[in-house]
NUVO-427376 format. One record per atom (N, C-alpha, C, O): x, y, z. Coordinates in steps of 0.1 Angstrom, whole numbers, plus 5000, padded with zeros to 4 digits. Layout:
BEGIN
XYZ
...
END
This chain:
BEGIN
826089994047
826090004061
825389874067
824389824062
825989824078
825389714084
823989734089
823089644087
823689854095
822389884100
821289864090
820189814093
821589904077
820489914067
820189774060
819289764053
821089674063
820789544057
820889434067
821689344065
820089434077
820089344088
819989194083
820589104089
819189174073
818989034068
820188964063
820288844064
821189044058
822388994053
823288944065
824288874062
823088994077
823988974088
823188904099
822688964108
823088764098
822288694108
822688714123
821788694132
823988754125
824388764139
823688884146
823588884158
823188984138
822589094145
821289054153
820989114162
820688944148
819488904155
819788844169
818888834177
820988814171
821388764184
822088864193
822588824204
822188984188
822889084196
822089104209
820889114209
822789114221
822089144233
821389284232
821789374225
820289294240
819589424240
820489544243
821289534253
820289654236
820989774239
822289794232
822989894234
822789694225
824089704218
823789744203
822989684196
824389864199
824089914185
824789824175
825789754178
824289824163
824989744152
826189814147
827089754142
826289944150
827490024145
827990114156
827290154164
829290134155
829890234164
830490344156
830590334144
830990444163
831590564156
833090554159
833590594169
833890514148
835390514150
835990654151
837190664154
835190754148
835690894149
835090964162
834991084162
834790884172
834190934184
835191034191
834791134197
836491014189
837491104193
838391134181
838591044172
839091254181
839991284170
841191194171
841891164160
841591154183
842791074185
842691014199
841891054207
843590924202
843690874216
844090984226
843790974238
844891084221
845291194229
843991264235
843991294246
843091294226
841791354230
841091274240
840591324250
840991144237
840291054246
840891054261
840191054270
842191054261
842891064274
842591194281
842291194293
842791304274
842591434280
841191454286
841091504298
840191404279
838791414284
838691334297
838091384307
839191214297
839091124309
839891184321
839391174332
841091234319
841891284329
841091394337
841191414349
840391474329
839691594334
838491544342
838191584353
837691444336
836491404342
836691314355
835791304363
837791244355
837991144366
839191174375
839791094381
839591304375
840791354382
841091284395
842191234397
840091274404
840391234418
840291084420
840691034430
839791014410
839690864411
840990794409
841890844402
841190684416
842390604413
842290544399
841290494395
843390544392
843390494378
844090354377
843590264371
845290344384
845990214384
846490184398
846890284406
846490064402
847090024415
847989904413
847589814405
849089894420
850089794418
850989784430
851489884435
851089664436
851889634447
851589734459
852489784466
850389764461
849989844473
849989994470
849790074479
850390034458
850490184455
849490214444
849490144434
848690324446
847790364435
848090504430
848690584438
847790524417
847990664412
846590704407
845890624400
846190834409
844990884404
845090924390
846090934384
843890954384
843891004370
844591134369
845291164359
844491214379
845191344379
846691324380
847391394372
847191234388
848591204388
849091144375
850191174370
848191054369
848590994356
848691104346
849591094337
847791194346
847791314337
849091384338
849791414328
849491424351
850691504353
851991424349
852891474342
851991294354
853191214351
853391184336
854491194331
852291154329
852391124315
852691254307
853391254297
852191374311
852491494305
853991524306
854591574297
854491514319
855891534321
856791444313
857791484308
856391324312
857191224304
857091264289
858091254282
855991304284
855791354270
856691474268
857391474257
856691564277
857591684276
859091644275
859791704267
859491554284
860791504283
861191444270
862191474264
860291354265
860591284252
860691394241
861591374232
859891494241
859991594231
861291674232
861891714222
861691694245
862891774247
864191714242
865191784240
864191584241
865491514237
865491504222
866391434216
864491564215
864491564200
863691464193
863691454181
862891384201
861991284195
860791364189
860191444195
860491324176
859491404169
858291314166
858391184167
857191374163
855891304160
856191194150
856791224139
855691074153
855890964144
857190874146
857290764141
858090924155
859190844159
858790724167
857790734174
859490614167
859090494174
859790484187
860990514189
859090444198
859590424211
859190284216
857990244216
860190204220
859890074225
859590074240
860190154247
858689994245
858489984259
858689834263
858089744256
859489814273
859789674276
859789654291
860889674298
858689614297
858489584311
857289514314
856289514306
857189444325
855889384329
854889484334
855189604333
853789444340
852789534344
853189604357
853189544368
853589724356
853989814367
853289944364
852789974353
853190034375
852590164373
853290244362
852690334355
854590224360
855390294350
854890264336
854990354327
854190154334
853790114320
852790214315
852990274304
851590234322
850690334316
851190474315
850790544306
852090504324
852690644324
853490654311
853390754304
854390554308
855190564296
854390554284
854590624274
853390464284
852590444272
851790574269
851690624257
851190634279
850290754277
851190874274
850790964267
852390874280
853290984278
853790984263
853791084257
854090864258
854590854245
853490884235
853690954225
852190844237
851090884229
850891034229
850691094218
850991094240
850791234241
851891314235
851691434231
853091254233
854191314226
854091294211
854891344203
852991214207
852891194192
853691084187
853891064175
854291004196
855190894192
854390764189
853190754192
855090674182
854490544179
855090434189
856290424190
854290364196
854790274206
854990134200
854190074192
856190074203
856489934200
856489854212
857389864220
855389784215
855289704227
856189574225
856189514215
856989554236
857989444235
857889354247
857889404258
857889224245
857889124256
859189134263
860289114258
859189164277
860489174284
861189044285
862389044289
860588924282
861288804283
861988764270
862588654269
861988854260
862588824247
864088804249
864688864258
864688714241
866088694241
866788814233
866088894226
868088824233
868788934226
868388924211
868189034205
868388804205
868088794191
866788854188
866588924178
865688814196
864388864193
864289014195
863589084188
864889064206
864889214208
865489284197
864989384192
866689244193
867389314182
866589324169
866489424163
865889214165
865089214153
863989324155
863789404146
863289314166
862089404167
862589554168
861889644162
863689584175
864189724176
864589774162
864389884158
865389684155
865889724142
864789744132
864789844124
863889644131
862789644122
861889764123
861489824113
861589804136
860689914138
861390044137
860790154136
862790044137
863490174137
863290254149
863390374149
863090184161
862890254173
864090344177
865190304176
863790464181
864890564184
864990574200
865990624204
863990524207
864090534221
863490404228
862690334221
863790384240
863290264247
863090304262
863890374268
861990254268
861790254282
861890114287
861090024282
862790084295
863089934299
863289924314
863790004320
862789814319
862989774333
864489734335
864989664326
865089784345
866489754348
866889604347
867889564343
865889524352
866089374352
866489324338
867089214337
866089394327
866289344314
867389424306
867589404294
867989524313
868889614306
870189544302
870789594292
870589434308
871789364304
871689314290
872589324282
870489264286
870189214273
870189334263
870789314252
869689444267
869689564258
871089604255
871389634244
871889604265
873289644264
873989564252
874789614245
873689434252
874289344242
873889374228
874689354218
872689434226
872289454212
872189604208
871989634196
872389694217
872189834215
872889894203
872289964195
874189854201
874989904190
874389864176
874789924166
873589754176
873089704163
871689764161
870889714152
871289864168
869889924167
869990074164
871090124164
868890134162
868890284160
868590354173
868390484173
868490284184
868090344197
869190444201
870290414203
868690574203
869590674208
869290714223
870190764230
868090694227
867590734240
867190614248
866190544245
867890584259
867490474268
867090534282
867790604288
865790494285
865290534298
865090404306
864290324303
865690404318
865690274326
864890304339
865090404346
863990214341
863090224353
863390104362
863889994358
863190124375
863290014385
861889984391
861090074391
861689864396
860389824400
859689924409
858489944407
860389974419
859690064429
859590214425
859190294434
859990254413
860090394410
858890484413
859090604416
857690424412
856490514414
855890484427
854690514429
856590414437
855990374449
856090484460
855590464471
856790594457
856890704467
857990664478
858390554480
858490774484
859590754494
858890714507
857890764511
859490624515
860790554513
860590414506
861590344503
859390374503
859090244497
859890214485
860390104482
859990324476
860790314464
862190264467
862690164460
862890324476
864290284479
864390144484
865290064480
863390104493
863389974499
863189864488
863989774487
862089884480
861789784470
862989774460
863389664457
863489884455
864589874445
865789814451
866489734444
866089834464
867289774470
867089624472
867989544469
865889584476
865589444478
865689364465
866289264464
865089424454
865089364441
866489344436
866889244430
867289454438
868689454432
869689364441
870389284436
869689394454
870789334462
870389214470
871189124472
869089194474
868689074481
868288964471
868788854472
867289004463
866788894453
867688884441
867588784433
868688974439
869588974428
868888954415
869288864407
867889034412
867089024400
867489114389
866989114378
868589194392
869089294382
870489264378
871389304385
870689184367
872089154363
872789284360
872189384355
874089284362
874889414359
874789454345
874789374336
874689584343
874689634329
875489764329
875689834339
875889804317
876689934316
876190004303
876589974292
875290094305
874690184294
874890324298
873990384304
876090384296
876390514302
875490624297
875190724305
874890614285
873990724281
872590714286
871790804283
872290614294
870890594299
870490704309
871390754316
869190734309
868590824319
867690744327
866990644322
867590774340
866590704348
865190754345
864990874342
864190664347
862790704345
862390824354
861790914350
862890814367
862590924377
863191054372
862491154374
864391054367
864991174362
864191234350
863991354349
863791144341
863091184329
861791254333
861391364328
860991204343
859791264348
860091394355
859391494352
861091394363
861391524370
861891634361
861491744362
862691594351
863091694341
861891744333
861791864331
860991654329
859891694321
858991794328
858291874322
858891784342
858091864350
858392014348
857592104350
859692044345
860092184343
860092224329
860592334326
859592144320
859592174306
858192204301
857192164307
858092274289
856792294283
856392184274
857192144265
855192134276
854692024267
853992084255
853092174257
854292034243
853692084231
852691974226
853191874222
851392004226
850491904222
850591884207
850491974199
850791754203
850991734188
849691734181
848591704187
849691754168
848491754160
848291614155
848691584143
847691524163
847591384159
846191364153
845191414158
846091284142
844791254136
844491104137
845391024140
843291064134
842890924135
843690834127
843890714130
844190884115
844890794106
846390774109
847090694103
846790854119
848190834123
848390704131
847590664138
849590644129
849890524136
850190554151
850890644155
849590464160
849690484174
850590374180
851490394188
850490254174
851190134179
851690054167
851090044157
852889994169
853389884160
853389764168
854289744177
852389674166
852289554174
852789434167
852289404156
853889374172
854589264165
853889134166
853289094176
853889064155
853288934154
854088844145
854888904137
853988714145
854888634137
854688644122
853588684118
855688614115
855588624100
855588484094
855988384100
855088474081
855088344075
856488294072
856688174071
857388384072
858788344070
859488324083
860688284083
858788334094
859388314107
859988444113
860388444125
859988554105
860388684110
859188764114
858288784106
859188804127
857988874131
857889014124
858889074121
856589054122
856389174115
855389264123
854589214131
855489394121
854789484129
853489534123
853489594112
852389504130
851089554125
850889694129
850989734141
850689784120
850489924122
848989954126
848089944118
848789994139
847490024144
847390174145
848090234153
846390224139
846190374139
845390414152
844790324158
845290544155
844490594165
842990554163
842290514172
842590564150
841190534147
840890384148
839890344153
841890294144
841690154146
841390124161
840490044164
842190184170
842090154184
840790214190
840190154199
840490334186
839290404191
838090314187
837090294194
838090264174
836990174170
836790054179
835690024183
837989994183
837889874192
837389914206
836689844212
837890034211
837490084224
835990104224
835290074234
835490164213
834090194213
833190064212
832190054218
833689964204
832989834203
832989764217
831989714221
834189754223
834289694237
833389764247
832689704255
833389904246
832589984255
831089944253
830389924263
830589934241
829189904239
828789764244
827789744250
829689674241
829389534244
829389504259
828489444264
830389564266
830589544280
829689624289
829089584299
829489754284
828689844293
827289814292
826489854301
826789754281
825389714281
825089614292
823989624298
825989534296
825889444307
825989514320
825189494329
826989604321
827189674334
825989764337
825689784349
825389824327
824289914329
823089844335
822189904342
822989714332
821789634337
821989604352
820989564359
823189614357
823389584371
824289704377
825489684380
823689824378
824489944382
825089924395
824489854404
826289984397
826989964410
827490104414
827990184406
827490134427
827890264431
829390274432
829890384431
830090164432
831590164433
832190204419
831490184409
833390244420
834090274407
834290134400
834690034406
834190134387
834390024379
835789974381
836790054380
835989844384
837389794387
837689674377
836889584376
838789674371
839289574362
840489504368
841289564374
840589374365
841789294369
842689304357
842389274345
843989344359
844989364349
846089264350
847189294354
845689134347
846689024349
847388994336
848588944336
846789024324
847388994312
848489104310
848189224314
849589074304
850689184302
850189294293
849589264282
850489414297
850089534289
850689534275
850289614266
851789464273
852389464259
851589374250
851789374238
850689294255
849789214247
848589294243
848089374250
848289284230
847289374224
845889374231
845289474232
845489264236
844189244243
844189334256
843289414258
845289314264
845389394277
845589544274
845089624281
846489564264
846789704260
845489784257
845289904261
844589714250
843289784246
842289784258
841789894261
842089674265
841089674275
841489734288
840789824294
842689694293
843189754306
843889884304
843989964313
844389914292
845090034289
844090144285
843790234292
843490124273
842690224267
841290234272
840790344275
840590114272
839190114277
839090164292
838190234296
840090114300
840090164314
840190314315
839490364324
840890374306
840990524306
839590584303
839090674309
838990534292
837690584287
836690574299
835890664301
836690454306
835690434316
835990504329
835090514338
837190564331
837490614344
837590504354
837190524366
838090384350
838090264358
839390254366
840390324363
839390174376
840590134384
841090004378
840289904378
842390004374
842989874369
843889824380
844789894385
843689704384
844489634394
845589554386
845389454381
846789614385
847889554377
848589444385
848989464396
848689334379
849289214385
850689204377
850689174365
851789214385
853089214378
853489064374
853989044363
853188974383
853588834380
852388744383
852288684394
851488724373
850388644375
850688494377
849788414380
851888454374
852288314375
852488274390
852388164394
852688374399
852688354413
851188354418
850688454423
850588244416
849088234419
848788274434
847788344436
849488224444
849088264458
849188414460
848288474466
850188484454
850288624456
849188694448
848688794452
848888644436
847788694428
846488694435
845788794435
846188574441
844888564448
844888654460
843788714463
845988674467
846088764479
845688904474
844988984481
846188944462
845889074457
844389084453
843789194456
843888984447
842388984443
841489004455
840489064454
841988954467
841088964479
840989104484
840089134493
841789194479
841789334484
840689414477
840389524481
840189364466
839289444458
837989374455
837889244455
836989454452
835689404446
835789444431
835589554428
836089344423
836289374408
835089334400
834289244404
834889404389
833789384380
834089314367
833189244362
835289344362
835589284348
836889214349
837889274355
836989094344
838189014345
838488954331
837988854327
839389024324
839888964311
840988874314
841888894323
841088764306
842188664308
842288564297
841688584287
842888454300
842888344290
842888214298
843088204310
842588114290
842187984296
843287934307
842887884317
844587944304
845587894313
845587974326
845687914337
845288104325
845288184337
844088144346
844188134358
842888134340
841688094347
841887964354
841487934365
842387864346
842687734351
843587734363
843387664372
844687804362
845687814373
844987864386
845287814396
844087964384
843488024396
842487914402
842487894414
841687854393
840687754398
841387634405
840787574414
842587604401
843287484407
843887524421
844587434427
843787644426
844287684439
843087694448
842187774446
843087614459
841887614468
841487744474
840387774477
842487834475
842287964481
841388054472
840688144477
841388024459
840688114450
839188124453
838588224451
838588014458
837188014461
836788114472
835588144473
837788154480
837388244491
837588394487
837388484496
837788424474
837788564469
836388614469
835488534467
836188744470
834888804470
834488824455
834988914449
833488744450
833088764436
831688834435
831088834424
831288894446
829888944446
829689054435
828489074431
830689114431
830489224421
831089194407
830989274398
831589064405
832089024392
830989004382
830088914384
830989084372
829889074362
830289024349
829488964341
831589044345
832089004332
833388934332
834388994338
833488814327
834788744325
834888714310
834088644305
835988754304
836188724290
837488664288
838588704293
837488554280
838688474276
839088514262
838188504253
840288534260
840788564246
842188494245
842588424254
842788504233
844188464231
844288314228
845288274221
843488234233
843488084230
842188024232
841288094237
841987904228
840687834229
840287824244
841187784252
839087844247
838587834261
837987694262
837187644255
838487614272
838087484275
836787484282
836587554292
835787394279
834487384285
834587354300
833887414308
835487274304
835687234318
836087354326
835687374337
836987444320
837387564327
836187664328
835987724339
835487684317
834287774317
833287734327
832687814335
832987604328
831987544337
832387564352
831687604360
833687534354
834187554368
834287694373
833987724384
834587784363
834587924366
833287974370
833088044380
832187944363
830887984366
830387924379
829787994387
830787804382
830387734394
831087804406
830487824417
832287844405
833087904416
832788054418
832688094429
832588124407
832488274408
831088324407
830688434411
830188234401
828788284398
828688374386
827688424383
829888384378
829888464366
830188384354
831088294355
829388404343
829688324331
831088364325
831488484326
831788274319
833088294313
832788284298
832488174293
832988394290
832688384276
833988404268
834888464272
833988354255
835088364247
834988464236
833888484230
836088534233
836088634222
837188594213
837988494215
837388674202
838388634192
838888764186
838188864183
840188764183
840788874176
842288854174
842788744178
842988944168
844388934164
845089064166
844389174167
846389064166
847089194167
846689284156
846589404157
846489224144
846189304132
844789364132
844489444124
843989324142
842589374142
842289454155
841089474159
843289504162
843289604173
842589574186
842289664193
842289454191
842389324185
840989254182
840989164175
839889304188
838689224189
837889224175
837689334169
837589104171
836689094159
835289034163
834289084158
835288944173
833988884177
834088854191
835088834197
832888844197
832788804211
831388744214
830388774207
831288654224
830088594227
829188694235
829688784242
827888684234
826988764242
827288734257
827688624261
827088844265
827488824280
826188784288
826088814300
825288714281
824088674288
823788524284
824688454279
822588484286
822388334283
822388304268
822188184265
822588404260
822688364245
824088324242
824288284230
825088324251
826488294248
826488144244
825688064249
827388104235
827487974231
828887914232
829787954225
828987824241
830287754244
830887694232
830087624224
832187704230
832787644218
832787724205
833287684195
832287844206
832287944195
833088064199
833388084211
833388144189
834088274192
833088384191
833488504191
831788354192
830788454193
830288514180
830388454170
829888644182
829288714171
830188834167
830888884175
830188864154
830988984150
830589114158
829489134161
831689184161
831489314168
830689414160
830489404148
830189514167
829489624160
830389684149
831589704151
829889724138
830589774126
831589674120
832389714111
831489544124
832389444119
831589344111
830589294115
832189304099
831589194091
832589084091
833789104089
832088954092
832988844091
832388744080
831088724080
833188694072
832688604061
833688484060
834888494064
833288384053
834188264051
834588254036
833688264027
835888244034
836388254020
836988114017
837588044025
836688074004
837187944000
838687953995
839188063994
839387843993
840787843988
840887913975
841987973972
839787913967
839987973953
839388113953
839188173943
839188173965
838888313966
837388353965
837088463962
836488253967
835088283966
834488273980
834888203989
833388363982
832688363995
831888233996
831188193986
831888174007
831188054009
829888074017
829788164025
828887984014
827588004022
827787954036
828787894040
826787994044
826687954058
826887804060
826287724052
827687764070
827887614072
829087554065
829487444068
829687634055
830787574048
832087614055
832187724061
833087534054
834387554061
835387634051
835487594040
835887734056
836887814049
837587914058
837487914070
838388004052
839188104060
838288214064
837488274057
838388244077
837688364083
838288494078
839488514080
837488574072
837888714068
837088814075
835888794078
837688934077
836889034085
837089174078
838189194072
836089254080
836089394075
835589484086
834589444092
836189594088
835789684099
836789794101
837889784096
836389894109
837290004112
838489974120
839390054122
838589854126
839689814135
840789734127
841789704133
840589714114
841589644107
842889734105
842789844101
843989674108
845289754107
845489824094
844889794084
846389924094
846789994081
847589894072
847589914060
848389804079
849289714071
850389684080
850489724091
851389604075
852589564082
853589674079
853789714068
854289714090
855289824089
856489774079
857089674081
856689854069
857789834059
857689694052
858689654047
856489634052
856389504046
855089494037
854189424039
855189574025
853989574016
853789434011
852689394008
854889354010
854689214004
853889124014
852989054009
854089144027
853289064037
851889124038
850989044040
851789254037
850489314037
849589264026
848389234028
850189254014
849389204003
848889064004
847789033999
849488984012
849088844014
847788834023
847088744022
847588944031
846488924040
845289034038
844189014043
845589134030
844589244028
844189234014
844989234005
842889234011
842389243998
841089323997
840389344007
840789373985
839489453984
838589393974
838989333964
837289403977
836289373968
835289483967
835489593973
834189473960
833189583959
832589633972
832089743973
832689543983
832189583996
833189644005
832789694016
834389644001
835389714009
836689634011
837089544003
837389664022
838789614025
838689504035
838189524046
839189384031
839089264040
840489224045
841489244038
840389154056
841689094062
841488944064
840488894069
842488874059
842388724060
843088684073
844188724076
842288614082
842888584095
843788474096
844588464105
843788384086
844588264086
843888144095
844488044096
842788174100
841988074108
840888014099
840188094092
840687884100
839687824093
838487804102
838487764113
837287854097
836087854105
834887824097
834887804085
833787824105
832387804100
831487904106
831587944118
830587964098
829488044103
828287964105
827787904095
827687964117
826387904119
825287984113
825488104110
824087924110
822987994104
822588114112
822088214107
822788114126
822388234134
823588334137
823488414146
824688314129
825688424130
826788394140
827688474141
826788284147
827888254156
828988184147
828788104138
830288224150
831388174143
832188074151
832288084164
832787974145
833487874152
834887854144
834887854132
835987834152
837287804146
837387654146
837187594156
837687594134
837887454133
839287404130
839687294132
840087504125
841487464121
842287594119
841687704120
843487574116
844387694114
844987674100
845687574097
844887774092
845487774078
846987774079
847687694073
847487864088
848887874090
849287754099
848487694105
850587734100
851087624109
851287684123
851987624131
850787804125
850987864138
850587784150
849687704149
851387794161
851087724173
850687824183
851287934184
849687794191
849187894201
849487844215
848887744220
850487904221
850887864235
850487964245
850988074245
849487934253
848988024264
848688154258
848988264264
848088164246
847688294240
848788364232
848488464226
849988304232
850988364224
851288284211
851288164211
851388364200
851688294187
853088244186
853988324189
853288124182
854588074179
854588024165
853687944161
855588064157
855588024143
856687924140
857887944143
856287804135
857287694133
858487744125
859587694128
858287824115
859487874107
860487934115
861687914113
860088014125
861088084134
861887984142
863087984143
861087884148
861787784157
862687704148
863887674153
862287654137
863087574128
864387654124
865487594123
864187784121
865287864116
866387884127
867587884124
865887894139
866887904150
867587764153
868787764154
866787664154
867387534158
868287484146
869287414149
867987514134
868787474122
870187524124
871187474118
870387634131
871787694133
872487634144
873687664146
871887554152
872587484163
873587384157
873187294149
874787384161
875787294156
875387144158
874887114169
875487064147
875086924148
873786894143
873386774143
872986994139
871586974134
871586964119
872187054112
871086854113
870986844099
869586904094
869586984085
868486854100
867186894096
866286904108
866586844119
865286994108
864387014119
862987044114
862787114104
861986994121
860587024118
859987054132
860286994142
859087154132
858387194144
856887194142
856387234132
856187134152
854687134152
854187164166
854887164176
852887204166
852187224179
851387094182
850687044173
851487054194
850586944198
849786984211
850187064219
848586924212
847686964223
848386954237
849186854239
848087044246
848587044259
847487094269
846887194267
847287014280
846187054289
846387194295
845487264298
847687224298
847987344305
847987474296
847287574299
848687464285
848887584277
848087584263
848287664255
847187484262
846487474249
847187394239
846787294234
848387444236
849287374227
850687384232
851087474239
851587294228
852987304232
853787284219
853387224209
855087324220
855987314208
856687184209
857287144219
856687104198
857486984197
858386994184
857887034174
859586954186
860486954174
860986814171
861286734180
861286784158
861786654154
863086694147
863186784138
864186624151
865486664146
866286544140
866286434145
866886564128
867786474122
869186524125
869486634122
869986434131
871386484135
872386474124
872286394115
873186574124
874386574115
875586524123
876386444117
875586554136
876586504145
875986404155
875086444162
876386284154
875786184163
875886214178
875086164186
876886304181
877086334196
876086444201
875986474212
875186494191
874286594195
873286544206
872686434204
872986614216
872086574227
870886664228
870886774224
869886614235
868686694238
869086814247
868586924245
869986794256
870486904265
871087014257
870887134260
871886984247
872487084238
871487164231
871587294230
870487094226
869387164219
868687264229
868387384225
868387214241
867687294251
868487424254
867987534256
869787404256
870687514260
870687624248
870587744251
870687574236
870787664225
869387744224
869387864221
868287664226
866987734226
866887834237
866287944235
867387804248
867387904260
867988034256
867588134260
869088024249
869888144245
869188224234
869288344234
868388154226
867888224214
866388234213
865888304204
865588174222
864188174221
863588204235
863988154245
862588294235
861888324248
861088204252
860788114244
860888194265
860288074271
859188004264
859287884262
858088074261
856988004255
857287944241
856487864236
858387994234
858687944221
859587814222
859687744211
860087784233
861087674234
860287544233
859287524239
860887444226
860287314225
860187244239
861087234246
858987194242
858787114254
859086974251
859586894260
858986934239
859386794235
860386794223
860186874214
861386714224
862386704214
862486554210
862686464219
862386524197
862486384193
863486374181
863386444172
864486284183
865486264172
864986154163
864386054167
865086174150
864686074140
865786064129
866686144128
865685944122
866685924112
866286004099
867186034091
864986024097
864586114086
863186174089
862486134099
862886274081
861586344083
860686324071
861186304060
859386314073
858486294061
858486414052
858586524056
858586384039
858686494029
857786474017
857386364014
857586584010
856786583997
857786533986
858986513989
857186513974
858086473963
859186573960
860286533955
858886693963
859986793960
860886823972
861686913971
860686743982
861586753994
861186844005
861986874014
859886894004
859486984015
858986904027
858286804025
859486944039
859086864051
857586884053
856986984053
856986764056
855486764059
855186774073
855086674081
855086894078
854686914092
853386844095
853186784106
852386864086
851086804088
851086654091
850386614100
851986584084
852086434087
852586414101
852086314108
853486494105
853986474119
852986504129
852786434139
852186614126
851086644136
850086534136
849586504147
849686484125
848686384124
849186254132
848386194139
850386224131
850986114139
850786134154
850386044161
851086254158
850886294172
849486274177
849186224187
848586324168
847086324171
846686174172
845886144181
847186094163
846785954164
847285884177
846585804182
848485934181
848985874193
848185904205
847885814214
847686034206
846886064218
845386034216
844586044225
845085984204
843685934201
842586034202
841486004205
842986164198
841886264198
842286364187
843386374183
841286444183
841586544173
842186664178
842886744171
842086694191
842686814197
842086944192
841186944183
842587054198
842087184193
843187244185
844287274190
842887264173
843987314163
844087464164
844887524156
END
């Protein structure tokens, strides 16, 4: 137990006052129980607001119950997988909580995925149902016959906005803005019909336990094929309890009579937002201000001006984008107490400007899809340390492993490994991949993060490099193998190598080096091909043609050499 051996864990000495060293991952029997308790306790409070419309916890309870009853009525059984593919709309928490209450396993999917990416994720997870925004249904139509999906539920942006706003919004989106390409999926049911049908049905509460899988969260694979991290109810409850202790210790010091309000700008399909804006928000009885398109900075700021918010999770690019708009300074920050950056490295200049503008410190945390997600976070007081990923979470142990599998002393560089109740069960249907990252020793079950780090003598951890060749673009993982695999299929390409290079806006950007097979091959053709086969953040920002690529003696392309070349060009080490 961490509690009983404080001296072995130097980070505990830097824990802010009031935060326990351990949490109870069995605080609830399942996420279903956690939701039910909150729905009852917070019935009349607003739970989510989006585009001027709010729903209360009582309405969320009824809508998600009705949706769960509908899912059960079409023959979906406990443990079946359901994909959700939409941006932040009121329908997202309803679909997510309804699916959980039906005992289903949620497969969160980026709505910007190309057909190729969608097909892989749907097939790999064995999803039998999908809830999708109409704007993306055309792509679904193209891949549907190659998946196991039997039940398609289509929603439109205005579906939960009430009459007549629903009709107006849906008509404008479809006919004026022309944001919904034509699609033909005859077997589809509308989200509104599913909810209305469920209202007349009996909901059967499933017998879900902590060890049952709640989410399959996809992340890139070493082979370039994304794989699904199986996160159990207990994994997520452990993270919810850890986040609760860390954040609420700060909130309790500055009590506020208003309902706790969170900014929900990160997409709910991302594991960080899904946990904090989805699950923690429910536990706290908080109001989540859902932002559908955070890239529209002026509209985002206009929305922020309507609320006094307390907690703002985000990432470096998002905070930077806001700070660079002069209007942002006129937002009311009087009640902002906590700002946390995750997903990518936080730049000092952004953290300093944020504190100067808002009066709230901006601290960095760290986690992965495989860890539900949080492993470590900085203290939310003057003990926070810029440039570090903070201290391990309650009930979490982090250590540094050498290449030959030995634990390293404090100050030595090696792979960050973690142990705790939030570590995934494994990769779905991929015992081979699970074996590469999970190992056991006499102290328990450890997860290898793939990040190279150092532990300071006082327990703060720092990331100094990445073991994998993974590229981090605005908080999203991009795997060179996948990019190379796609571009290699483009007619006229002989060889391709992909690396990440530093970028002021997104942290890193994708660059590819190509050797032509066909001299007529152009950059434009490569870009067109990538647009068809790769979602936006995975597409190369820079393309360079070469006569040859650096290789090892056995002919393996040396990405590292290319990256070093780039770093030498810009004359800095960059953030890896």
